[in-house]
Backbone bond lengths (Angstrom), bond angles and torsions (degrees), N, CA, C in turn:
res aa  C-N    CA-C-N  psi(-1)  N-CA   C-N-CA  omega(-1)  CA-C   N-CA-C  phi
1 M - - - 1.414 - - 1.526 110.80 -
2 S 1.357 115.34 134.65 1.468 118.08 -178.52 1.517 109.82 -87.83
3 K 1.234 111.75 149.21 1.454 119.19 -177.57 1.535 108.88 -85.70
4 Q 1.331 118.37 131.09 1.449 123.75 178.58 1.535 109.29 -77.12
5 P 1.373 117.48 137.94 1.467 118.05 178.07 1.524 109.94 -67.82
6 T 1.316 114.34 143.99 1.459 119.19 -179.19 1.528 111.85 -84.84
7 Q 1.328 117.88 -19.02 1.460 121.04 177.87 1.522 108.64 -111.40
8 P 1.349 116.59 148.39 1.461 117.91 178.87 1.528 110.75 -66.36
9 R 1.319 114.76 154.44 1.457 118.67 179.58 1.530 110.04 -69.20
10 K 1.304 116.21 143.26 1.457 121.80 178.26 1.525 109.27 -88.36
11 Q 1.316 114.16 150.61 1.450 119.32 176.62 1.516 107.62 -73.26
12 R 1.305 116.79 136.19 1.457 119.18 -176.19 1.520 110.06 -124.44
13 G 1.382 116.13 113.32 1.449 121.05 171.58 1.514 116.97 81.29
14 A 1.266 119.41 -5.81 1.462 120.33 -179.38 1.522 108.48 -117.07
15 I 1.315 115.84 149.46 1.458 120.43 179.83 1.526 108.18 -92.16
16 S 1.273 115.70 142.97 1.457 118.91 -178.67 1.532 110.77 -77.97
17 L 1.273 116.36 158.75 1.459 122.20 179.14 1.524 110.32 -61.77
18 D 1.313 117.56 -38.63 1.473 121.09 178.35 1.529 111.25 -59.83
19 A 1.311 116.68 -43.42 1.465 120.86 179.96 1.526 110.44 -65.79
20 L 1.315 117.85 -38.66 1.473 121.16 177.51 1.523 110.99 -62.67
21 I 1.301 116.97 -41.05 1.469 120.69 179.02 1.520 110.08 -64.43
22 V 1.309 117.80 -44.89 1.467 121.56 179.65 1.523 110.37 -61.90
23 I 1.316 117.19 -45.49 1.465 120.75 178.84 1.528 110.43 -61.58
24 G 1.319 117.35 -42.43 1.469 121.27 178.26 1.515 112.51 -60.83
25 V 1.328 116.60 -43.72 1.472 120.59 178.85 1.525 110.69 -64.27
26 V 1.315 117.27 -42.54 1.465 121.30 178.85 1.527 110.30 -62.48
27 I 1.312 117.58 -43.70 1.471 121.04 179.16 1.525 110.61 -63.45
28 L 1.317 118.16 -43.35 1.463 120.86 177.56 1.525 111.26 -62.70
29 A 1.319 117.65 -40.61 1.464 121.10 178.16 1.527 110.44 -63.51
30 L 1.309 117.70 -42.33 1.463 121.05 178.07 1.526 111.61 -63.66
31 I 1.315 116.89 -42.42 1.466 120.62 178.06 1.531 109.94 -61.27
32 F 1.325 117.03 -42.87 1.461 120.46 179.03 1.527 111.01 -62.68
33 V 1.314 117.47 -46.55 1.472 121.18 -179.09 1.524 110.16 -62.53
34 I 1.316 117.04 -44.58 1.463 120.49 179.69 1.522 110.90 -63.82
35 S 1.318 117.85 -37.78 1.464 120.17 179.69 1.529 111.90 -68.49
36 Q 1.328 117.58 -25.89 1.464 121.59 179.96 1.529 112.79 -88.04
37 A 1.309 118.17 -10.43 1.465 122.00 -175.43 1.533 113.48 -54.67
38 P 1.332 120.82 -46.05 1.465 119.09 179.55 1.540 112.74 -61.26
39 K 1.319 117.22 -38.85 1.465 120.19 178.88 1.518 110.58 -66.44
40 L 1.310 116.50 -43.07 1.463 120.58 179.96 1.520 110.97 -66.62
41 T 1.316 117.18 -40.03 1.467 121.24 178.14 1.523 110.29 -62.92
42 Y 1.320 117.06 -44.44 1.463 120.64 179.13 1.533 111.02 -63.08
43 A 1.317 116.89 -44.64 1.469 120.31 178.95 1.525 110.81 -60.47
44 W 1.321 116.88 -41.57 1.470 120.36 178.75 1.530 110.24 -66.05
45 N 1.331 117.76 -44.12 1.457 120.97 179.36 1.527 111.63 -62.69
46 K 1.324 116.38 -39.10 1.468 120.01 178.65 1.525 110.15 -65.13
47 F 1.309 117.68 -41.54 1.465 121.86 176.70 1.532 109.90 -61.47
48 Q 1.327 117.07 -46.90 1.468 121.35 179.98 1.529 111.11 -62.85
49 Y 1.319 117.20 -38.84 1.471 122.25 178.45 1.530 109.56 -58.63
50 G 1.327 116.74 -47.05 1.460 120.92 178.19 1.518 112.37 -63.44
51 Q 1.331 116.95 -41.07 1.462 121.15 178.56 1.528 110.70 -63.47
52 Q 1.322 116.22 -43.63 1.459 119.72 -179.90 1.524 111.54 -66.47
53 A 1.327 117.78 -40.99 1.464 120.75 177.99 1.524 110.22 -61.61
54 A 1.317 117.39 -41.39 1.463 121.03 178.41 1.524 110.93 -64.84
55 S 1.299 117.27 -38.32 1.461 121.45 177.95 1.524 110.65 -66.28
56 I 1.317 116.70 -42.56 1.468 120.47 177.33 1.523 110.02 -61.60
57 E 1.331 116.67 -42.93 1.472 120.04 178.07 1.528 110.35 -59.10
58 K 1.308 117.32 -48.85 1.465 121.65 -177.59 1.524 111.14 -59.57
59 Y 1.321 117.26 -48.90 1.458 119.85 -175.93 1.522 112.54 -75.08
60 T 1.325 117.82 -24.55 1.462 119.45 173.27 1.530 109.25 -68.67
61 R 1.316 117.30 -38.88 1.472 120.21 174.99 1.530 110.50 -65.04
62 D 1.328 117.14 -37.78 1.468 120.02 175.37 1.522 110.76 -62.56
63 W 1.328 117.30 -40.49 1.461 121.55 178.19 1.521 110.76 -60.54
64 Q 1.320 117.60 -38.34 1.459 122.68 -175.69 1.524 113.16 -69.98
65 R 1.311 118.30 -24.32 1.465 120.75 -178.24 1.533 109.27 -53.28
66 G 1.285 115.50 130.18 1.456 119.90 -178.20 1.516 113.35 88.35
67 R 1.307 117.35 -9.55 1.461 121.52 175.34 1.522 107.04 -109.68
68 S 1.281 116.61 152.91 1.469 119.10 -176.13 1.525 113.13 -77.23
69 N 1.342 117.78 -23.25 1.462 120.32 -179.32 1.527 110.52 -161.69
70 F 1.315 115.89 -170.28 1.465 122.07 -177.60 1.530 112.15 -103.04
71 A 1.325 118.39 17.30 1.461 122.56 -171.59 1.530 113.77 -54.70
72 T 1.308 118.63 -32.16 1.473 120.10 -176.05 1.526 113.34 -111.53
73 V 1.311 117.54 13.41 1.465 119.97 -175.24 1.525 112.30 -70.23
74 D 1.305 116.26 145.30 1.462 123.46 166.21 1.523 106.88 -154.88
75 I 1.310 116.10 166.82 1.465 118.90 -173.54 1.519 112.27 -66.33
76 S 1.322 117.54 -30.32 1.461 119.61 178.42 1.523 110.89 -62.61
77 K 1.327 117.22 -41.47 1.465 120.92 178.52 1.525 111.20 -67.13
78 V 1.323 116.04 -41.02 1.465 119.90 179.01 1.527 109.48 -63.85
79 C 1.322 117.19 -43.13 1.468 120.85 179.68 1.528 111.55 -65.22
80 A 1.313 116.50 -39.19 1.466 120.54 -175.69 1.529 113.19 -73.95
81 T 1.332 117.59 -29.03 1.466 118.95 -171.27 1.519 115.32 -113.80
82 T 1.340 117.13 -0.05 1.466 119.71 179.91 1.522 109.10 -128.66
83 D 1.311 115.64 -177.84 1.461 121.61 178.51 1.527 112.18 -97.28
84 L 1.327 117.07 29.22 1.465 120.26 177.02 1.525 108.75 -57.01
85 D 1.315 116.09 135.84 1.467 123.15 -176.25 1.533 111.45 -50.06
86 R 1.299 116.24 131.04 1.472 121.87 179.76 1.529 111.62 -63.28
87 K 1.323 117.45 -23.36 1.468 119.64 176.28 1.522 110.52 -66.88
88 I 1.320 116.98 -29.94 1.457 121.53 178.27 1.525 109.99 -81.70
89 C 1.314 116.61 -41.43 1.469 120.77 -178.54 1.523 112.21 -69.92
90 G 1.312 116.72 -37.74 1.455 120.90 -178.01 1.511 111.82 80.85
91 P 1.319 116.77 172.83 1.464 120.35 -176.40 1.533 113.39 -64.35
92 G 1.323 116.79 -27.44 1.465 119.96 -179.98 1.516 113.40 -93.82
93 N 1.340 117.77 6.79 1.475 122.52 -176.76 1.523 111.61 54.07
94 N 1.339 116.30 36.20 1.463 119.14 -176.23 1.536 113.45 -130.15
95 G 1.332 118.21 4.83 1.460 121.75 176.81 1.510 115.32 70.48
96 V 1.317 118.00 15.01 1.464 121.48 -177.02 1.531 110.26 -80.32
97 A 1.330 115.72 127.14 1.472 124.32 176.53 1.527 112.33 57.06
98 T 1.332 117.03 40.33 1.463 119.48 -176.72 1.517 114.71 -117.23
99 N 1.332 118.63 -6.74 1.461 116.46 179.00 1.529 109.90 -83.89
100 P 1.319 117.92 164.51 1.463 120.91 -173.09 1.532 114.91 -60.83
101 F 1.307 117.57 -18.34 1.459 121.02 179.87 1.524 111.77 -97.33
102 G 1.327 116.80 9.45 1.456 121.41 178.94 1.511 113.94 83.56
103 G 1.315 116.87 8.49 1.455 121.06 -178.06 1.516 112.83 -97.05
104 N 1.316 114.47 -172.96 1.462 122.32 -176.90 1.521 111.04 -101.98
105 W 1.316 114.89 154.32 1.462 122.22 168.74 1.515 107.33 -108.91
106 S 1.315 117.13 140.84 1.461 120.61 172.11 1.518 108.95 -141.20
107 V 1.315 114.77 151.95 1.465 122.63 176.43 1.517 106.35 -126.91
108 T 1.318 116.45 128.26 1.457 121.32 178.52 1.521 109.60 -136.96
109 A 1.311 115.36 157.10 1.457 120.01 175.25 1.520 108.87 -70.70
110 N 1.312 116.23 142.08 1.453 122.47 175.86 1.530 107.64 -81.09
111 S 1.329 117.76 166.94 1.475 119.95 175.68 1.523 110.73 -60.66
112 N 1.329 117.12 -27.10 1.462 122.40 170.23 1.533 105.54 -91.06
113 P 1.340 119.29 112.86 1.459 120.48 -174.24 1.530 114.59 -64.21
114 G 1.324 117.16 -10.05 1.454 120.21 176.02 1.519 112.64 -83.98
115 L 1.329 116.38 -2.01 1.468 121.95 -179.23 1.532 109.25 -125.45
116 F 1.295 116.10 163.77 1.461 120.87 175.87 1.519 109.31 -139.81
117 D 1.320 115.56 158.98 1.461 122.64 -179.36 1.519 109.77 -114.98
118 V 1.317 114.83 137.31 1.457 121.93 173.94 1.528 106.39 -114.92
119 T 1.333 115.93 126.11 1.460 120.98 179.11 1.514 109.33 -117.91
120 G 1.314 114.35 132.02 1.463 121.06 174.14 1.511 108.74 -122.10
121 T 1.319 116.41 124.01 1.464 119.66 179.86 1.523 110.46 -92.45
122 L 1.313 115.51 154.63 1.464 122.81 179.95 1.531 107.99 -130.75
123 P 1.309 118.39 73.83 1.467 119.69 -173.28 1.523 114.51 -64.91
124 N 1.326 117.42 -27.54 1.459 120.37 -176.12 1.520 113.48 -101.75
125 D 1.319 117.86 -5.29 1.470 121.60 -176.49 1.526 110.98 -133.10
126 T 1.312 117.24 45.30 1.459 120.71 -175.64 1.522 112.67 -63.23
127 N 1.320 118.17 -22.84 1.467 120.19 179.01 1.528 111.70 -75.53
128 R 1.327 118.27 -6.57 1.461 120.99 -179.02 1.526 112.73 -110.59
129 I 1.303 117.30 11.67 1.469 120.85 -177.14 1.522 111.27 -60.14
130 I 1.318 118.89 -43.38 1.467 121.02 -178.90 1.527 110.56 -63.30
131 D 1.320 118.06 -41.01 1.463 120.68 178.07 1.527 110.86 -62.96
132 I 1.322 116.55 -44.11 1.477 120.41 177.53 1.529 109.04 -63.08
133 A 1.318 117.37 -43.65 1.471 121.00 -179.52 1.528 110.89 -61.46
134 D 1.325 116.99 -43.84 1.470 119.89 177.70 1.522 111.21 -62.22
135 T 1.309 117.16 -36.74 1.461 121.69 178.14 1.527 111.18 -66.59
136 M 1.326 116.56 -38.59 1.466 121.03 -175.33 1.531 113.61 -84.86
137 A 1.323 118.30 -19.15 1.473 122.04 -175.21 1.534 113.74 -52.19
138 P 1.329 120.34 -44.63 1.466 119.29 -179.02 1.533 114.44 -65.99
139 S 1.330 117.20 -19.98 1.460 119.92 -178.16 1.526 112.59 -85.18
140 T 1.316 118.15 -11.28 1.460 120.78 -177.36 1.525 111.47 -77.71
141 R 1.314 115.29 172.99 1.468 120.28 -178.66 1.527 112.52 -57.55
142 G 1.328 116.99 -34.92 1.465 121.33 -179.19 1.517 113.87 -77.85
143 N 1.330 117.40 -9.15 1.464 121.92 179.99 1.535 110.56 49.00
144 C 1.325 114.96 48.07 1.464 121.44 -175.31 1.524 111.53 -73.13
145 Q 1.317 115.98 153.78 1.458 121.29 177.32 1.524 112.15 -79.79
146 E 1.341 116.39 -29.27 1.459 121.93 178.60 1.515 108.82 -153.88
147 S 1.299 116.17 168.44 1.462 119.54 -175.62 1.530 112.63 -71.75
148 T 1.317 117.86 -31.38 1.459 120.66 179.75 1.521 109.71 -64.41
149 G 1.317 115.80 123.70 1.455 120.81 178.86 1.516 114.44 79.20
150 C 1.297 118.35 6.75 1.467 122.07 -179.31 1.524 109.07 -85.67
151 S 1.326 116.34 117.72 1.464 120.29 -177.27 1.527 112.43 -77.39
152 T 1.318 117.82 -13.03 1.466 120.23 -178.70 1.530 112.20 -108.58
153 L 1.316 115.63 20.88 1.457 121.03 177.12 1.509 108.39 -148.53
154 S 1.304 116.71 135.22 1.465 120.06 176.22 1.523 108.93 -138.78
155 T 1.313 114.82 156.52 1.456 120.72 178.74 1.519 109.43 -122.38
156 S 1.310 114.69 154.90 1.460 121.48 172.00 1.516 106.67 -126.94
157 A 1.292 117.19 -173.06 1.467 120.34 179.62 1.523 111.98 -65.81
158 T 1.330 116.61 -22.73 1.471 118.95 -175.56 1.523 114.77 -129.21
159 G 1.328 118.82 7.86 1.456 117.30 -177.89 1.510 115.75 -166.74
160 V 1.329 113.00 179.23 1.468 122.44 -178.99 1.524 107.27 -127.12
161 T 1.340 116.23 131.62 1.458 121.50 176.55 1.516 108.74 -115.07
162 M 1.332 115.27 125.38 1.471 122.19 -177.09 1.514 109.23 -116.42
163 T 1.317 116.62 133.76 1.464 121.58 179.28 1.520 109.14 -101.17
164 Y 1.338 114.65 131.44 1.465 122.46 178.11 1.510 109.93 -123.60
């Protein structure tokens, strides 16, 4: 008479159905996350663009203190005389290739010397300029609801200019 094993037999060399299901779910989750990466990256870049524009506005106003207007303002002066983030100013203190979309930041005096313009270029995402402009419209001096018809925001083929 043969002796019966006291422990159940172990599975040898084959994967269980439960493990296959878990692996399948993990693979599907990874595919979903990877497919959403461009959307998430764009949303993050758009958020950062708005944060940087707001920071430039704040420090440009700080630069103006003690001056009667913004007639001579530019980003190099703002970078040199304020605490504007070095990530925005860049190594040359000129805002070149420092925005989240790989574009430049610039600050110029508006035709009204009591106002200034901040321009952010989007060289690699020109098809999203209107979306960025609509996002930025409420932050401009005109507090516009959207970029269309907003007198304090303009777009070009490669960027958005906001008046503050």
